N, C-alpha and C positions, 0 to 999 in steps of 0.2 A: 384934520387930517394930515395936513403937510408936515404938520411938526412932529405928530403920532408916529408919519412914518420915517422920519428924520432921527427922530428918540430911540426908535426899535433896533436893539444889539443886531450886528453882522454875525452872518454865520459862522464859527469857526469852522475854516476849511486846512487849515494848518498848509500840508504840500500839496493839498490837490486843488488850491487855489489857482495856480496858474495854470491846468487842465482844463478845468470849467471855462478861465476864462480864454483856452483855445481854442478851443469847444464853442463857444459863442462867435467868436470870432469867423471860424469855421463856417458857422451856419450863416453869418449874416453874409458872408464875402460869397456862397453859394447861392443865397437868396437874393442878392443883386446880379450874379451874374444870370439867375433866371428870368429875373424880370428884365433886363438889360434885351437876352435873347427873346424874350416874347415881343418886346418891343419893338425890336427890326423884323420880325414876322408879321408885326402887324402894319409896318410900314410899308413892307414890299406888298403885301396883299392890298392895302389901301391905292397904292398906283397902281398896281394890276387893274383893281376895278373903274379907277376914274381915265386909264387908259381904255380898257373896254365901253366904258361909256362913252367915252370920246368919238369912238371907231363907230359904233351903232348910231350915235348923232349923224357921223358922218354919212352911214348907209341912208340913212331915212332922208337926211338931204340930198342924197343923188350925188356927193362929190364924190371924185375918184379917191380914192383910200392909197393912202401913204406906205403902206407896205400887203403883201400878201399873206392872208392866214393859212397855216399848213389842217390840213385835216385831222381833225382826231380819230385815233384808231380805233 
């Protein structure tokens, strides 16, 4: 299978080859930026959930809170 793919001729792109390569590079860069943004958002959400979990555990144990909660409008 690999030998068949390696033996297949490349498409003749002539002058368009650099534009196709540029388009792929831009696509991969945008994909990496998107994945990075989603990872940052996920980490922030996990951190907030952990803080809320600790706060809830402190309330149930009757311990004083570290900070006051702001009322939700």
